[in-house]
N, C-alpha and C positions, 0 to 999 in steps of 0.2 A: 503494498501499498504505500503510495508519494501524494502527501502535503505539498504542494509547491503555487508559485506567483511568475509573474511576467510584467514585464514596465512591456504598455506595445505603445506602437509610431502613432500612435491613434489610439491613446486613452492605458488601459490594466485590466488583466485578468487572474481571477485565481481557479486550481484545477485539486484533481482530486483523480488519479489512477491507478488500477489495480494492473499487477506484471508478474507474468509465470513466467521462466528461461524455460526458452525451446531445448539449444543448444551451450555448448561453454561459451559464444561467440554471440549469441541473441538471442533474446524476449523477444516477447507481443503481451501489449497493453491495451487496457479499454479504460479511456479517459472520459472526463468529465466537465467541462470546462463554463465559467461566467467570466464573462466580458464587458464594460464599459466601454462605450465608441465614443469617442469626440470631435467632433467634426475641425478639422488647420485649419478653419477661417475663427472659431468660436472662442473670444475672450473675455472675460468677465469685466464689468464697470460695475462702480459704485451708483445705487439712484441718488435724485435732490429732491426735495422736499425743502424748499424754503419759504413759502405758500399758505398753507396748509400743516404747521407744528403739530394740530389739533390730530394730525392721523397716525402718528409715530413717527419713528425715527426711518429712514431712510434703509437701504441694504443693494449686499450686491446682485446684478440677475448678468444673463448674456444675451446681451442684443440679440435680433432677429432671429432666436431658439427655437422652433415649434416644437421638436416632440423632443426627450432623453431617448438614449437608443440600448440596446443591451441584449447582449445575444448567449446564447445558450445553446452548448454545443455539446454530441454524444457521440465515440464514433471507438474505432477501436486503429492498431500502429503494432510498429514492431520497428525496435533497437537494433542494430550492429555492430558488434564492433567492429569499425576498420584501422584503429593503428592500436593495439594494448601497450605499448612500452614503448615510450619513446624519450630519451632526452634521460638517460637514465634511469627509464623502467617511472619514472617519475610522473607522467602524461602520458594519460590512455584517452580517443577519441574514438564517438558510434556516431553512426545514422540514426535519426528519430521521425519513419513518417508514418502518418495518421489519415485517416479520413473518416465523417459520417453527416451525420444530420446535426444540421444548424435551426435554431429557430429565434427570430429578430422582433426583440421587446421596443414597440412604439412606446413608449409615453407620451403623452401630453405635457408640455410645458407650459405653465401659467406664468401669469405676472398681475401684479398689486398696478391692478388700475384708480387715475385714479380721475373722477368725475367732478367737475365744476354745479354745484349750487346756480340754475338759470338766473333765479328771483331774485339772489342774496351770493354776489361775489366774494364773503368772506367765511361760504360752509362750500362742502365737498365731501364727498366718502367714496370708499375704495370698493372695485369691486377686480373677484379672481377669474380671472378668463382666458381660456388660449386664446392661441392664433384664428382669425377666420377671416376670408376676404371680407366679407360685408363689414368686417370692422376695422380693417388693418393698417387703416392711418391712424389711430390710439396707440393700436400696438407698438410699431413701430415709431413712436415722436416720444423722444428720453423726456422729455419735459412734465408725462404727462404718466410715466412708470417710477414706483415707487421704487418698487423692489420684485423680489421672485418670489412667486406663493413659496407657502410650504413645500417638501418634496412627495410627501403626501397625495397633494391634489392632482385629480387624473388618473392614481394608481387603477381606479376601476375601468375605464376608458382604455388598458394598455390594449393596443393591437398587436394580431399574433401571424409571424407574418415566415409562412416555412422556405425551409435552405438546403443545399447540403456546404460540407466545408473539405479542406485540406491542406494538412501541414508538415512542412518540413522541413529541419534544422541539425546541430550538431552541436554533442552531448560531450563538451570536456571534463575532462576526470583531470583537478592538475597536482593529484598527490595522494597519497594512501597514508592512511593512519591508522592502525590497533584498534582505537574508540571511532574516528569521527570520518562523514566523505565528501566532499565536495561536491559541486560538480555544478558548470556553467552553459547555457545556450541559451544557442545563437542562431535563431532560426525569420521565415516565413509564413503566415498563413492569412488563405483566403476563401474567402466563400460566397457563393453567389446565392442570390433569394425574387421569389416566385414575382416580388413587386417591388418598384425603389422605394428605397427608405428617404421620406426629406429626416436631415435634422436644421437644414438653416433656410428660411424662410427667403434670402436671397441668392443660392444657389439652387446647381441643377442636384435634383436627386439620383439618384445610382442604387440598381438590383445587385448589385457587386459590392466587397469589401475586403480588400488587401491592406495587410501590416507587416513588421516588421517586430522581432522581438529578440529581447534579452533580458534572462535570468537569473539569481545567482542562489542555489541548491544548496543545503548544510543538512546530514544527518545521522543519526546514528547506529551503530555497527552495532546486529546480534553475532550472537550468537551461531557458526556454522548450521547448526541443524535446524534454525529458525531461518525464514529467506525472506521476514519482515525486515523493513526498513522505511524509516519517515524522512521525510526531505522538504523542510519549509524553507521561509527566502530568507 
C-alpha cells in the first residue's frame, strides 16, 4: 500500500496505490488519485468594499473564474526497473505507466456580489451568485465583488463528466537505507473527457487536460516477510 502526493503544473494530487510484485524487476499497481486543477490564467486578487462597510470585510477571489475543477482517477499500472544499480549502487531508476477511468467534477464558483438599493444610495445587500451570461456584467465588475463565497456553496450543483487518462513517469530511488526508502517521481498525466471543462469565463474550454508533475516520497521499510510499504510526501 502506498500513500503519496504530487505537485502538478496545474495544481496538486493525492493518491493511494496497492502494488503487487510480479518479478524481481517489475510490479503491478492499482491507483486511486484525486486532483485539483487550476487554470494557468487564474490569479487571486483582493476584493474591495469602501462604500458599504456594513456588508463586512472584503476577501480574496479569482476574477473571471466560473468553476472549480477536480478529477478522480482510478486505474491500473505497471512499474519496471530500468537501472537497478548505478552510481555505486546508490541509485536506481524505474519506469511507471498506468491508465484507466477519469471523472471530472465541475463545481460552480460563487462570488459575493454587492447590490445597491436604488431607493437608498447608502444601503446595499449581498447575494452569492455563480456566473451566468444574463448577469455577466455584474459578475465581471470588480467594484461589485466583495469576495469569494464559502467553498461549500454550489457543492450540490457539481457536474460529473466522465473520461479516461494515461500517466507515465520515472521513479528515482536515490539511495538505500536499512529503515527508510525515498523515491522521486517525474512524469506527465493526460486525460480526455466527454465534453469541454470550463474554468475561466474568458478562456476557451477544452475536453482534455495535460499536466507535468513531480513528487518526493518517503517510506519506512518493513521486514522481508511483509510486502507493505507506506510512502508519503
